[in-house]
C-alpha positions in Angstrom: -13.0 30.0 -19.5 -14.1 30.3 -23.2 -17.6 30.7 -24.5 -17.7 27.0 -25.4 -16.5 25.8 -22.0 -14.3 23.0 -23.5 -12.0 22.1 -20.6 -8.8 20.1 -20.3 -8.0 18.0 -17.3 -5.4 20.5 -16.2 -7.9 23.4 -16.3 -10.3 21.4 -14.1 -7.5 20.6 -11.6 -6.6 24.3 -11.3 -10.2 25.5 -10.8 -11.5 27.1 -7.6 -13.4 24.4 -5.8 -15.2 27.0 -3.7 -17.2 28.0 -6.9 -20.7 26.4 -6.9 -19.9 24.7 -10.2 -16.5 23.4 -9.4 -17.5 22.2 -5.9 -19.0 19.1 -7.6 -17.2 19.1 -11.0 -13.7 18.8 -9.6 -14.6 15.7 -7.4 -16.6 14.2 -10.4 -13.5 14.7 -12.7 -11.2 13.1 -10.1 -13.4 10.1 -9.7 -13.6 9.7 -13.5 -9.8 10.0 -13.8 -9.1 7.6 -11.0 -11.5 5.0 -12.6 -9.9 5.3 -16.0 -6.3 5.1 -14.8 -6.5 2.6 -12.0 -3.9 0.1 -13.1 -5.0 -2.5 -10.6 -8.5 -2.6 -12.1 -7.7 -2.1 -15.8 -10.7 -0.2 -17.2 -11.9 -2.1 -20.3 -11.7 0.7 -22.9 -8.0 0.7 -23.8 -8.4 3.7 -26.2 -10.2 5.8 -23.5 -7.5 4.9 -21.0 -4.8 5.9 -23.5 -6.5 9.2 -24.3 -6.9 10.0 -20.6 -3.3 9.2 -19.9 -2.1 11.4 -22.7 -4.4 14.4 -21.9 -6.4 14.0 -25.1 -9.9 13.9 -23.6 -12.0 17.1 -23.1 -14.5 17.9 -20.4 -17.6 20.0 -19.9 -20.4 20.3 -17.4 -24.2 20.7 -17.3 -25.6 22.2 -14.1 -29.3 22.4 -13.5 -28.8 25.3 -11.0 -26.9 27.4 -13.6 -28.8 27.1 -16.8 -27.6 30.4 -18.4 -23.9 29.7 -17.8 -23.9 25.9 -18.0 -27.1 24.9 -19.7 -28.0 23.0 -22.8 -27.4 26.0 -25.2 -23.9 26.4 -23.9 -23.3 22.7 -24.1 -24.3 22.7 -27.7 -21.6 25.3 -28.4 -19.1 23.1 -26.5 -20.1 20.1 -28.6 -19.5 22.0 -31.8 -16.1 23.2 -30.5 -15.2 19.5 -29.5 -16.1 18.4 -33.1 -13.5 20.8 -34.5 -10.9 19.6 -32.0 -11.7 16.0 -32.6 -11.2 16.2 -36.4 -7.9 18.1 -36.2 -6.2 16.7 -33.1 -5.4 13.1 -32.0 -7.8 10.5 -33.5 -8.8 8.8 -30.3 -10.4 11.4 -28.0 -13.7 11.9 -26.2 -15.7 14.6 -24.6 -17.0 13.7 -21.1 -19.9 15.8 -19.9 -20.6 15.8 -16.1 -24.3 16.3 -15.4 -25.0 17.5 -12.0 -25.0 18.4 -9.2 -24.8 14.7 -8.2 -28.0 13.1 -6.7 -27.8 12.1 -3.1 -29.3 8.7 -4.1 -28.4 7.9 -7.8 -31.3 6.4 -9.7 -30.6 4.6 -13.0 -34.0 5.1 -14.6 -33.9 8.8 -13.8 -30.4 9.1 -15.3 -31.6 7.2 -18.4 -34.5 9.7 -18.9 -32.2 12.6 -18.4 -29.7 11.2 -21.0 -32.3 10.8 -23.7 -33.8 14.2 -23.0 -30.4 15.7 -23.2 -29.9 14.3 -26.7 -33.2 15.8 -27.8 -32.5 19.2 -26.2 -29.0 19.3 -27.9 -30.5 18.5 -31.2 -33.1 21.4 -30.7 -30.1 23.7 -30.4 -28.2 22.4 -33.4 -27.7 24.9 -36.2 -26.9 22.2 -38.8 -29.5 20.2 -40.7 -29.7 16.4 -40.2 -27.2 14.8 -42.7 -28.8 13.7 -45.9 -27.1 10.3 -45.9 -28.1 9.5 -42.3 -31.6 8.0 -41.5 -33.8 10.3 -39.5 -36.1 7.5 -38.2 -34.8 5.9 -35.0 -36.4 2.6 -36.0 -34.1 2.4 -39.0 -31.3 -0.1 -38.1 -28.7 2.3 -39.4 -29.8 5.3 -37.3 -27.3 7.2 -35.2 -27.8 10.4 -33.2 -26.6 13.3 -35.4 -25.3 16.7 -34.4 -23.4 19.5 -36.3 -24.0 17.7 -39.6 -22.6 14.2 -38.7 -23.4 11.0 -36.8 -21.9 10.6 -33.4 -21.4 7.8 -30.9 -22.6 8.7 -27.4 -23.2 6.8 -24.2 -24.2 7.4 -20.7 -22.6 6.4 -17.4 -24.1 6.6 -13.9 -23.1 5.9 -10.3 -26.4 4.0 -10.1 -24.9 1.1 -12.0 -24.0 -1.9 -9.7 -23.1 -4.9 -11.9 -22.1 -3.0 -15.1 -19.1 -1.3 -13.6 -17.7 -0.1 -16.9 -20.7 2.4 -17.0 -20.1 3.6 -13.4 -17.2 6.0 -13.9 -17.9 8.8 -11.4 -20.1 10.6 -8.9 -22.7 11.8 -11.3 -24.5 11.1 -14.6 -21.7 11.4 -17.2 -22.3 11.5 -21.0 -19.5 10.7 -23.4 -19.5 12.0 -26.9 -17.3 10.7 -29.7 -17.1 11.7 -33.4 -16.9 8.8 -35.9 -13.3 9.7 -36.5 -12.4 7.8 -33.3 -13.3 4.5 -35.1 -11.1 5.1 -38.2 -9.0 2.1 -38.9 -11.0 0.0 -36.5 -13.9 -1.2 -38.7 -15.4 -4.3 -37.2 -14.9 -6.3 -40.4 -11.2 -5.6 -40.5 -8.4 -7.5 -38.7 -7.3 -4.4 -36.7 -10.9 -3.8 -35.7 -11.5 -7.3 -34.6 -8.3 -7.4 -32.7 -9.2 -4.2 -30.9 -12.7 -5.3 -30.1 -11.5 -8.6 -28.7 -9.0 -6.9 -26.4 -11.7 -4.6 -25.1 -14.1 -7.5 -24.6 -11.5 -9.6 -22.8 -10.9 -6.7 -20.3 -14.6 -6.2 -20.0 -15.2 -9.8 -19.1 -12.6 -9.5 -16.2 -13.9 -6.1 -15.1 -17.6 -6.7 -14.7 -19.8 -9.2 -12.9 -21.9 -9.7 -16.1 -20.9 -11.1 -19.4 -20.7 -8.4 -22.2 -24.2 -7.2 -23.1 -25.6 -8.7 -26.3 -26.2 -5.2 -27.7 -22.4 -4.8 -27.9 -22.1 -7.6 -30.5 -18.9 -9.6 -30.7 -15.4 -9.4 -32.0 -16.6 -11.0 -35.2 -20.0 -9.5 -35.6 -21.1 -5.9 -35.9 -24.6 -4.9 -34.7 -27.2 -2.5 -36.0 -29.4 -0.3 -33.9 -26.4 1.2 -32.2 -28.7 3.4 -30.1 -29.1 0.3 -27.9 -25.4 0.8 -26.8 -26.0 4.4 -25.7 -27.7 3.2 -22.5 -27.0 -0.4 -21.3 -29.3 -1.9 -18.6 -27.6 -3.2 -15.4 -28.4 -6.7 -16.4 -28.7 -8.6 -19.7 -32.1 -7.3 -20.7 -32.4 -6.6 -24.5 -34.4 -3.8 -26.0 -36.6 -4.3 -29.1 -35.0 -2.7 -32.1 -38.0 -0.4 -32.7 -38.1 1.0 -29.1 -35.6 3.8 -29.3 -36.6 6.5 -26.7 -35.3 9.3 -28.9 -38.1 11.6 -30.1 -36.2 14.5 -31.6 -36.1 15.5 -35.2 
């Protein structure tokens, strides 16, 4: 594998499952792939499903037992490599990072804490300054997490989710990263953007036991404080706009 450890689905499927890393990453990937591509269930994110079908998504792992080979510093390199790929390849693509090994008893609060700590740790390994045109204060309604000189959209999934099935996409904590290029042509105030958002929300309503979370907004209305979409509670609890857990610079 390369220094950046940016993997394709094919590379994971061909990996040696006897290796300590692959012994849990391969099953985690297969659970992710099955969830995304299950035609009978119809996963809500139509763009994510299409990217997975077409082999456009990338993958990486963070293993607490192997910090030198698969720790945060290596993941930061991987994220930079994905940024280059995302801005030169197909527009709709994501990086899914499997964080493990999987817990015997998944805990949503624990995964939430690990997720926010991971964003802070990645930022600490970022060589690029925070972009001048992006707010640095998480209480600013326009704040986004930034890395490699630009804002990103990121969100976490966990097997500890029960009602919010769209955020339970595998055996372990999984963090998805997307550059803002993925949203080009889909601005919420445009007809294509509203059409796409409605399609996703319609599938979401059929997929989950809960109605779409208020933090997701609506097909007609964009929302500020996007960090509240990074982690969604397993119910309809809403977070105050000034309560972002991120403490990084």
